[in-house]
KEKE-3310 file (N, C-alpha, C; in steps of 0.2 Angstrom, whole numbers, plus 5000, padded with zeros to 4 digits):
npx = (5433:5426:5417:5413:5407:5399:5386:5372:5366:5376:5378:5364:5366:5375:5370:5359:5369:5375:5363:5361:5373:5370:5358:5363:5359:5359:5354:5347:5333:5332:5340:5332:5321:5326:5331:5318:5312:5321:5322:5310:5315:5320:5317:5307:5312:5325:5329:5330:5340:5350:5352:5354:5366:5374:5376:5366:5353:5337:5327)
npy = (5719:5727:5740:5753:5766:5765:5757:5760:5756:5758:5771:5773:5765:5772:5784:5778:5772:5784:5791:5780:5777:5792:5790:5779:5767:5752:5740:5725:5726:5741:5745:5739:5745:5758:5758:5756:5769:5776:5771:5776:5790:5790:5796:5793:5801:5803:5790:5789:5797:5792:5780:5788:5794:5785:5781:5774:5775:5782:5777)
npz = (5719:5735:5734:5744:5741:5728:5735:5740:5753:5763:5766:5771:5783:5787:5794:5802:5812:5817:5824:5832:5841:5846:5854:5862:5868:5880:5882:5874:5870:5871:5860:5849:5849:5848:5836:5829:5831:5823:5809:5805:5802:5789:5775:5760:5748:5753:5754:5741:5736:5739:5733:5719:5724:5724:5710:5703:5692:5691:5682)
capx = (5434:5421:5418:5406:5403:5394:5383:5367:5364:5382:5375:5361:5370:5380:5365:5360:5374:5378:5359:5361:5377:5368:5352:5366:5356:5362:5350:5345:5327:5330:5343:5328:5317:5327:5331:5312:5311:5327:5321:5305:5316:5322:5310:5307:5316:5331:5333:5330:5345:5356:5353:5356:5374:5379:5376:5359:5348:5328:5323)
capy = (5722:5729:5749:5756:5770:5760:5753:5764:5754:5762:5777:5772:5763:5778:5788:5774:5771:5790:5790:5773:5783:5798:5786:5776:5763:5749:5734:5722:5730:5746:5745:5738:5751:5763:5756:5756:5775:5779:5770:5781:5796:5789:5799:5790:5805:5803:5783:5788:5801:5787:5777:5792:5796:5779:5780:5771:5780:5779:5775)
capz = (5725:5738:5735:5748:5738:5726:5739:5745:5759:5767:5767:5778:5789:5791:5797:5808:5815:5821:5828:5837:5845:5851:5857:5868:5872:5881:5881:5866:5868:5870:5853:5845:5852:5845:5827:5827:5829:5820:5802:5803:5799:5783:5770:5753:5744:5755:5750:5733:5735:5742:5726:5716:5725:5721:5702:5702:5688:5694:5676)
cpx = (5427:5422:5412:5402:5398:5387:5378:5365:5371:5380:5368:5361:5372:5375:5361:5361:5374:5368:5358:5365:5374:5361:5355:5361:5360:5359:5349:5338:5327:5334:5336:5323:5319:5328:5323:5309:5314:5325:5314:5308:5320:5315:5312:5312:5324:5335:5333:5338:5350:5358:5357:5364:5377:5379:5372:5356:5341:5325:5326)
cpy = (5727:5737:5751:5763:5770:5758:5757:5763:5756:5766:5779:5769:5769:5782:5783:5774:5778:5791:5785:5776:5787:5794:5783:5772:5756:5743:5732:5727:5736:5749:5745:5742:5758:5763:5757:5763:5779:5777:5775:5788:5796:5791:5795:5794:5804:5796:5784:5794:5796:5782:5781:5793:5790:5778:5777:5778:5776:5777:5768)
cpz = (5729:5736:5738:5744:5732:5728:5744:5750:5766:5768:5771:5783:5793:5796:5803:5813:5820:5824:5835:5843:5851:5855:5863:5872:5873:5883:5874:5865:5868:5863:5850:5844:5848:5837:5824:5826:5823:5812:5803:5801:5793:5779:5763:5748:5748:5754:5744:5732:5736:5736:5721:5716:5723:5714:5701:5697:5690:5688:5674)
residu = (PRO:TYR:SER:PRO:ASP:PHE:ASN:PRO:ILE:GLU:MET:ALA:PHE:SER:LYS:LEU:LYS:ALA:HIS:LEU:ARG:LYS:ALA:ALA:GLU:ARG:THR:ILE:HIS:GLY:LEU:TRP:ASP:ALA:ILE:GLY:ARG:ILE:VAL:ASN:LEU:TYR:SER:PRO:GLN:GLU:CYS:SER:ASN:TYR:PHE:SER:ALA:ALA:GLY:TYR:ASP:ALA:ASP)
# end
């Protein structure tokens, strides 16, 4: 069975989707531009935290 709680990408996608809803782009080009801006909002520490929250050890 699939468990999103153990998949770090689900937390990252959740943030991405929230920002995309806020951006409210209505064209493919606008959507890709928004994604390009949004991915820059993810810090390395935040990404590491997604893995930690999913139960993965950094070591």
